[in-house]
Structures are given as C-alpha cells and as structure tokens.
Residue, then its C-alpha position, 0 to 999 in steps of 0.5 A: m500500500s502506498e504512503i498516501r493510501k496508508q495515511a488516508f486509511e489510518k485517518a479513517k480508522q482514527s476517525r472511527s475510534v474517536g466517534g461523536s464528531d459533529a461532522y457526522s449527521s444522523y444520515w451519515k452515521k446510518w451509512v458508515s456505521s458498518f463501513d468496511f475499511l478493507d472494502p471501501e468501494t463496495n460500501l460506497r457503491k451502496i451509497y452512491g450507486d454506480y459512480y464507482t463501478p458502473v457495471r452496466w456501462h461495461s457490460k458485454n451486452a450491447i443492448l444494455r450499453v445502449l439503454v444506459s446511454l439513452e438513460i443518461l441522455v434522456t435524463n439530462i435532456l428532461s432535467s434541463p435541455k438548455y444547460f445539457f446542450a450547453a455543457v456537452v459542446r464545451p471543452s470541459f465536457w470532453k476533458l471530464s469524459r476522458i477523466s471518467r474513462r480513466q476512472k472506469r466510470h461513465m458520464n452520468f447525470a451527476n457528472i453533467i450537474a457538476l459540469s453545469a455548476f462548474n461552467f456557471v462558477c467559472s463564468k461568474a467568478k472568472p477564476r485564474s490560478q486560484t485556490i478552490c475548496i470543494i466540500g463534500d464532493g463525494a464522487s469526486n465530480f467537481v475535483s475531477l473538473c478542477l483537475s482538468a482546468p489547471e490554468q484556473f485552479k492551481k490548488i485544490i482542497s477536498i474536504n470529505l468524511p475520512e471514509v469517503h476519502l478512501v474511494e475519492l483518493e482511488m478515483i483521483l489516482r486513476s485519473g493520472v494524478a501522481e501521488s506526489d501531488f497529494t498532501l493529507v492535511d490535518s493541522k495548521d502547520g500542515a495547511f501552511e506547508f501545503f500552500g507553500s509546496n508544489s502539491k496540487i491536492a490537499i485532502v482534509s477530513a471534515e473533522d479537521v476543517k479548522c486547520l484551514l482558518d486564516t489560509k487564502i482560499d478563493v472559491f468554495i463549492n458545496m453541492s448536495s451535501m450540506q443538506e445532509m450535515t449537522k447544523e454545527a458542521i454547517s456553521e463551522y464551514f460558514d465560519l471558514i468561508s467568511g473568514n477567508e472572504s471567499i466566493f461560495y457556490c452552494c447548491n442544495r435542497k431547499e429543505k431535507k429531513l434527516p433520519d433523526g428528525t432534524t430538518i436542514r433548510f437552505d435559507e437557515y444556513p448562517w449566510g450572515s452578511a454575504k452578498f448574493l450574486v445569484k440565488e434561485v431555484c437551480p435550473w439544471m436540477r428539475k426532473t429525472m427519469n426512473i426505471t419504475r413508475p412514475f418514469i419521469r419525476r420532479q426532483e426535490v426543489h434545489i436552490h443554488a446560490l453564488a455569494k461573496f463573503t466580506k468582513 
C-alpha cells in the first residue's frame, strides 16, 4: 500500500475510534456505521450507486450499453435541455469524459450537474490560478473538473468524511494524478506547508476543517451535501468561508429531513452578511427519469446560490 493510501486509511480508522464528531449527521452515521475499511468501494457503491463501478456501462451486452446511454441522455435532456446542450459542446465536457474513462466510470447525470455548476462558477467568478475548496464532493465530480482546468485552479482542497476519502483518493489516482501531488492535511502547520509546496491536492477530513482558518482560499463549492450535515458542521464551514472572504457556490435542497428528525433548510444556513450574486431555484436540477413508475419525476426543489463573503 502506498504512503498516501496508508495515511488516508489510518485517518479513517482514527476517525472511527474517536466517534461523536459533529461532522457526522444522523444520515451519515446510518451509512458508515458498518463501513468496511478493507472494502471501501463496495460500501460506497451502496451509497452512491454506480459512480464507482458502473457495471452496466461495461457490460458485454450491447443492448444494455445502449439503454444506459439513452438513460443518461434522456435524463439530462428532461432535467434541463438548455444547460445539457450547453455543457456537452464545451471543452470541459470532453476533458471530464476522458477523466471518467480513466476512472472506469461513465458520464452520468451527476457528472453533467457538476459540469453545469462548474461552467456557471467559472463564468461568474472568472477564476485564474486560484485556490478552490470543494466540500463534500463525494464522487469526486467537481475535483475531477478542477483537475482538468489547471490554468484556473492551481490548488485544490477536498474536504470529505475520512471514509469517503478512501474511494475519492482511488478515483483521483486513476485519473493520472501522481501521488506526489497529494498532501493529507490535518493541522495548521500542515495547511501552511501545503500552500507553500508544489502539491496540487490537499485532502482534509471534515473533522479537521479548522486547520484551514486564516489560509487564502478563493472559491468554495458545496453541492448536495450540506443538506445532509449537522447544523454545527454547517456553521463551522460558514465560519471558514467568511473568514477567508471567499466566493461560495452552494447548491442544495431547499429543505431535507434527516433520519433523526432534524430538518436542514437552505435559507437557515448562517449566510450572515454575504452578498448574493445569484440565488434561485437551480435550473439544471428539475426532473429525472426512473426505471419504475412514475418514469419521469420532479426532483426535490434545489436552490443554488453564488455569494461573496466580506468582513
């Protein structure tokens, strides 16, 4: 096992032994309670479906492969034809497609959603050689996009639960990133060392986010994961974002009820004095297609916002 894999593995085991962290909501406690560190891919496939091992896409059955292709096409067209076609004609689509092939997964609905958000952020924030921090990326969709745009993002920080990092690390390594480009950061000294090094990607566990305070991070991203956090964790992230005086792109459900009965609401996030550049119902998360009735379903209402934080 390589050194960076050992570090991620030990961090995940350490996190489990500590327990009780605010980083784990009732939603995630439910999913990782029986997590097998020796087989993280199988465990995370239960949560994320076929992001990691798209068996259908690589099936020897040609008809099945065609049906999967049609499912992806129709789902994206149903959700938002305008943004789907805008995404697929850009170079970023083909760059992400190449990365996905290396990762042995297909371009699915989640990829296109991330791609639409990525294009949106780049058009509004116009980043150039900046540092970006992705919170709760999960399937490494947004991280993969940032890797394909080195001229826009010189440093990439990925914050996830330690269990999720085990698989995300494998996905990023498959995309061709060298192990020397990774740094596992869990302290203030480690954070400053990363910013002064040639490392491209920092992996930070959700319970260690305070080590990023007083660092210079230009852009923060969170998509469909703040809705599954504890209110304490959400507040901690907003302290980090506002402390960096950063731009924050956030796309989450308007409201979601967690297994313990807690309801997380987008409008109740601690936005404080943030200036909204955009805040609206997310235009590319409207409908999805399913193999069971109803075949076409409206998604839960998602709000997305681009906000600028200043002290």
